[in-house]
C-alpha positions, 0 to 999 in steps of 0.5 A: 434467529440466531446462528453459529460458526467458527472460522480462523480468521475473522476480516472486518472489512472488504475494501482493497485491505482486506480482502488483499488479506483474505487471498494473501490468506487463502494462498497461504490455503488459510480459511477465513470469514470476512464480513462488510457491510455494504452489498458487495464489493465496491465497483461505483467510480469513486475518488479513490486510491489507483497507483499499484507501486513496486512492492504491492506489485511483488505480491500480485506476482507472488498471487500471480494476478501480474498479467490480470491487474494489467488487464484491468488498469490503464491502458498501457502506452498511456504516459503517467507525465505530470505536467503542472500549467494553468489550465488544461488549455491554458501556460504550460509551467514544468512537466515530470515524465514518467513512460508509459508501462509498455516504455519503462522497465523494472527499477534493478532493485526489483522485478516489477514496475508500478502500476496505475489500477483503479480501486474500482476494477483493482477490488473485485478482481481481488474479489474474484481470485478470493473466490476461486480459491475458495477458502474465505467466506465472505459475506457482504451486508453484514454489520458487525454489531459485538466483539468480545476478546477472551484468552482461546479468541474473539466472538463477535456478533454479526447480523445479515442487514436483508434478512435481520439473521443474527451469528455469532462468529468463533475466531481464533483472529480477528483483523480490522480493515473496517477503515479510518474509522474503524468500529473495531477500533474505537471498539477497543479505545484505542488512540488514533494519534496524528493530526488532520492537515485540512478538509478536501474536495473531490469529483469524478467526472465523465469528460467524454471527448479531452484534446489538449494542446500538444505542449501540454497533452500526455498528462495523466496528471495536472497539477494547476496553478493560480496567482494565488499557488496551486490550486487544483490536481486533474488526474485521470482515472481510467487512463480513458474518459473518468477523471478526477478533480481535487481541490487544495485542501481548506482548514475550513470544511469544503460543502459540496452543496455549494461549492462550484465544482462546476465551476470549477472543473471550467476554470480546470480545464480552462474552456468554456465548450468542453463536455463533461458531466460530474459523476459524483462530489466527496468530501473527505479530510485529508489527515496524518495518523496511526493507531497508538497500537495496531493488536489488542490481544487477538484483535489487529488492525490493519489497512486505514485501520491503523493508519491514515496518509495524504494522497499526495504519493500514493502510500496508503493503499499500498502501505495496507498491502504492506500490512498484510504481507507481513501479518499473512504469514504470521497468522498462518504461521499461528494458527500451524501452531509453529509461531509463538506470541511474539508475532504479534508484537512485531506484527505491531513493533514492525509496521507501525514506525512504517506506517509513520515514516510513509506518511510523514513523507506525504505529507512531506509531498503535500507541503511542495505543492501549496507553498504558495510563495512566489505565484502573483506573476504565473497568468501573467503573457509577458516577460514576467510571467513567462520567468514566474513559470519559469521558475514554477516549473522548475521548483515543482518537478524538483521538491515533488519528485519522491511524490512521484518516484518513491522507490525509496518509501517502496521497497526501502523501508526495515524492522529496526527493533524486531523481537522476532529479527536478529540484529547483525550491529551494522549500520543502516542505509540511506532511508531516503524516499526516492532511492532504495539501496538494496541490502541484505541487513536483517529487518530489510527487504531481501534483494532482488537479483535475477538468478541463472534460471531467470527466475527473480529471487524474490520467486524463491520467497513467500511460503515459509522460511528459505535460507539462502546459503552461499558456499559450503557450509553445513545447516543441518543443525538449523535444519533440525531445528525447524523441523523438529517445531515445525517450523516450513525452511527451504535450503537454497544453494546459489552460485552466482557471484553478483548475486554472493556479492550483492546478499555479503553474507554466506548465509540469510535467513529470509523470513515467508514476506522476504524480509531478511531474518538474520545473516551471517557466515555461520551458525553458532546455536540454531535452536536460539535462531530458530526460536527467535523468528519464530516467535518464541526467543529473546 
C-alpha cells in the first residue's frame, strides 16, 4: 500500500542535529516531518558526543531547556579537569583545571556556561521537547528510499520497516541530517572533500566503583601516556559509573574481535583488581571532511552529513547545532514568503567555511597529543622520569589549552562574504581558538551584554530581525520597508552607555539567528537593506 503526505520540511535523520532542527522549526511554529531509520531515539550508551559548548547552550536558552539539560547532564558538582598521567593508578604528569558547573561562572561574553550532557540523554530530551511542541511528525523505523527534486519542492519515497508500507512525502524543502555516510548526499553525487586522519577504537565501560589517588582525582578525562606517547583517553561519560576509553588512532583499521580491550582497560586503570564491564566496543574513523556544497536546489545538508571533525575539542555536534541556528530562520523565511532564494546560497557560503575552520582546529588539537617525541623516560621512577613527566606535563597543558578552552571557535566565527550580510569595510578581529573578541561587525555574533532589566541582549533575538537603536534616529523608513514585504522587525531602544560602546554604531540590525546583518549611524536606503538581508537583493 502506498500513502501520500505533504509537509513543509522533510528532515532525514533523527540524531541530535535532525532533532534540533525539528525543535528550532517547531519553536518557530513551522511544521515538519522527521524520518529516522532506527526504531527510536538513541538511548544506548554509545561512545558519542557529550559536550555542549556555549553557543549550543545559548540555543538551549532560546528554546527554554537549559535547566532540563542540566538535570540530565553531568552532576553539577563534578569537576571537569583533564589529567595527564601514565595510568589512573600511575604517575601524575599534569592537569588542566576546569571547575564544576556549580563553581564555574559564564564568561563575560555569554550568559551561559558549557555543559556536559551525554548524547544518549541529550537526544531523548530534544525528542521530548519536539513532541511537546507538536509541530513535527516523527516516523521511526522509516527508511528513505528515493528522492526526486523539482521546481516547487522535493518528493521522497520512504518505507516503514515494520509494516512495509511505502509513503510518498512531498515537501517544500528536505534537510539531510543522516550522518557522515549520508544517503541523501551520495544520491546527489556531492563530493565529500578532506582527509581521513586514522582509525580509532572506543569502548563504553561500567566501572561500579573507581577510586584513584588524590593527586589524580577529580578528573573528567585522563590522557594516558606511555614511553611511545599518548595512547588512550579515559573519559567519564555520565560523571558517575559510565566511562569511555578511546585508543589513539592507527593508520591500520583496529579489529574489535582481536584487540585486547580488557587488557587496555587494565593498563589504563593501572591495577588489575578494579571491577569493570565492557558494554560496547565501537571502531570508527577520525576524519576532517566537508561536503563540496551544503545545498543542491531545495535539498540541504546539515551536521555530519555536511561535515566531519575529529572529536578533539568537541566541535562536531556543536557545529551541527550551529547549522540549525542558521538554517532554521532561513527555512521559516522561505516558507512564510518574505525570504528570497539567495538565502539557500547564503547557508552554504556561511556554514561551510565555519565547519572547515572548526574541523581544522580539532585536527590541530589531535596532532598536539599524538606527537610522540620526548616520552622515553616517562615511566622511570628516578630523576630522569621526574624530569620527563614535568616537561611532558608542561607541554601538554600548553599545547592542548585550546582543546579545553575554545570560546574563540565557539563564538568567534564570521559569515564573511555572505550575500545577505552588508559589510562595512572594517577589519575583522583576530580569530583565535581560545580567545573570543566581541564585535558588532557585520557577519559576527551580536555581542552579549546584560541589560538594566536583567535580560541579556541575546534574549532579544530569535523570532525575527531586531534593530538595536542607541540614541535618537528616525528608522520609520526601515520599518515601512520591512512591513511592505512581511519581514518581521522589532526596534529596540537601548540607553545603557556600556552596551552602546560595545555595539559601536547607533544602529545595528541583528538577524533571527543572532548574527549582525548590518550596522551604521544612518539609514541611507532602507528598501535595499531589507532586500539584501532577506535574500532578494544584491
